[in-house]
N, C-alpha and C positions, 0 to 999 in steps of 0.2 A: 366624532371619533377621528383621531389622527391616523395617518397611514401607518400600519404596523408592518414590520418587515419579517419575512420568514425565509429560511434557507431550506431548499429542497435538495436532496441528494439522490441521484439515480446513476447507477453504473459508475460510481466513484467521481461523478461530475457534480459540482455544487452550483445551484442557481439561487439567486436572491429574488424573492417575489414580494411585491407590496400588496397588502390586503386593504381594500377600501370598504368592504361590506362588513358591518357589525355582526350579521348573522354568520357569514362565512368565518369571520375571525373567531367567534365563540365556538363554532363547530370544530375548527382546527385546533383550538386550545383544548377542547374536550376529547379529542381523539387520542388514541394510544401512541401517538408520535410516529406511527406507520400508517400510511394511506396508500390506496391503490388508485392510480390515474391511468386510464386507457390500458389497463391490464398490466401496468408496471408497478412493482413495489417501490415506493419512494419513502425515504426517511425524512421527517419534518423536524426542523429546529426553529423555534420562535424567539425573536429578540425580546418579546414581551415576557417570556418566561425567565424569571430571575436566574435560574440555573443555566440557561442557555446564553445569557448576556456575555458570559465569559466562556464561549464555546471552546472546549479543549480539543486539541487535535493530536492524532498520532501521525507518524511519518512513514511513508512508503519509500523504500530504497530499492530501485529496480535496475537491473543490468540486462542488457542484450549482448550476448557474447558469441564470438566465432571460435569454437573449439575444434580441435583436430577430429576429423571424421574417423580416423583410425585409432582413437583413444582406446586404450586397453580396458578390459573389465576391471582390472586391479586399480587403474587410475580413476575410473568412474566411481568405483566403490570407495576409494580413498576420499574423493570429494564429498560423497553422500555421508560417509561416516563423520567427516570433519564438520559438515553442516549440522549434524545432530549434536555434536559437542558444543558448537557455537550457540545453538538454540538453548541448550541446557545451562550454559555457563556465562554467557555475556549478559550483564544486567540491562534491562530495558527491551530485550528482544522478545516479542510476542510469538512470532512464527517466522520460519524461513521456508521458502519453496524453491525448488530447482528442478528443471526438466528440459527435455528436448522440445524444440519448437516444432509444432505440428503443421504450421503454416508454411508452405513451400513457395507459393507464388508471390507473396508480399513480405517475405522475411528479410529482404535486403542482405541476404547471406548470413544473417545471425541465426545460428542453429540451436542455441540454448538460452533459456531465460532463468533469471535468479531474482527472487523477491524477498525482502526482509521487511516485516512490519515491526516498527519500533513504537513502544508505548507513548513516547513523547519526542518531539523534535530535538530536544536537548540530548536525548540518548544517542544520537548520531556521534556526538563528541566522545562518548564512551565506546561505542561499537567500532568506530573507524580505527583508533590506535590500539585496540585490544590485541594482545599477543595471539589469541586464537584466530582473529581475523587476519592478522599479518601472515600466519602460517597458511591460512586458506588462500590468500593471494599468491603465495609462493607455489602452492599446489596448482592453482589456476594457470600461473605463468608457464608451467611445464606442458600444458595442453592447449593453450590458446594460440590462435594464429594472428590476432590483431587486438588492439585495445578495445575494451567494451564501450558501449554507449551506456551512460548512467543517467538516471532521472530520480530526483528526490522531490517528493511533493507531499503536502498535508492532506490528510483525510480525517473526517470527523471520528472521534474516539467512540468506539462501540460500547 
């Protein structure tokens, strides 16, 4: 048996594992693609499975922001309501999350987080210039104190 490669995903981190054992290989192929290792739920993708050879990915678009501590309730509600509009009306958006950072000691001064899960990496090209997103950035500019930190990365499609 040649070495078969598997991709394990845990806590949004992907690991490539090589399997040398035919028995382990067969067991992994026959499992329901979710396994538990040391008490952690892990999602399994096999390069031997023809559906997984072309593993499709979604895109996580994450911002860490410094927003004014004295932001009014009206400003906060405006952001939340606009997020709901974006989630419903921008093609490719699966979900959007926004909230106050609960971590005080390691926050680096970033007091709010924002996360968009896009169905496909190409959907970022639709999301970014979309008029609703442009309006949202204008609302953010009214309450932010510095530029955000942005991270875009691939995650296995659920």
